[in-house]
N, C-alpha and C positions, 0 to 999 in steps of 0.2 A: 291081354284080355283074352280069356278063353272063348271058344265059340258059344257055349251056353250063356255066358254073361253077355255076349253081344246080342244074342237072340232076346234075352230078357230086356236089355236096354232098348232094342228096336220095338219090342211089344209095348213097353211103357210109353215110349215117344208116340207111337201110333195111337194108343188109347187116349193119351193126353190131347192129341190133335183132334180126335173125334169128339172128345168132351168139350173142347173149346168151340168147335164148329157147331155142335148142338146148342151150346149156351148162347153163342153170339148170333147165329142165323135165326133161331126161333125166339129171339128176345121180345119182339113185338106181339107174337101170337101167344095168347094165354092158353089156348087149347092144347098145345104141344109142349108145354113147359115141363121140365124134369121135376119130379116130385122129390121131397126130401128122402123118402124111402128108396127111390131109385138111385139117388146120389150116394146113399149109404151102401147100397148093393154094389155100385160101381167102385166105391172105395175098398170094399172087402175083396173084390176081384183083383184090384190093383195090388192090394196087400198080399194076396195069395201069389201073385206073380213075383213080387219083391222077395217074399220069404219062400220061394220055390226050392231053395236048397234042401230044406227039410220037407220031405214029401208029405208027411202027416199034417204039418202046419199049413203048407201051401195049398194042398187040396182041401183041407178043412175050411180055410178062409174063402177059397173059391166056391165051395159048396154053400157056405152061408150066404155069399153074395148072390148066387143063382136062386136060392130059396127066397131071399128077400125080393129079388126081381120078379119072381113068379107071384109072390104075395101082392106086390104092387100092381101087377097086371090084373089080377083078379079084383082088387079093390077098385081100380079104375073102370073095369068093365061093369061092376055092380053099380057104380055111381052114375052111369049113363042111362 
């Protein structure tokens, strides 16, 4: 396993742990639940990490994920 593959694997594991913690810790609180749009953004960022070998595809997927996350933030701020 090359060092870059190891870093990608560690990144995926850490992001998965964070996602599980967010999902299970905030299960009872409806105010902090993750929205479907935020989940989709998280998925795009993970896909960008997975397909990071091709820079154009990896950065493109991460960019879409960040844009979706920003849109979700603005939608949540307007609804309050």
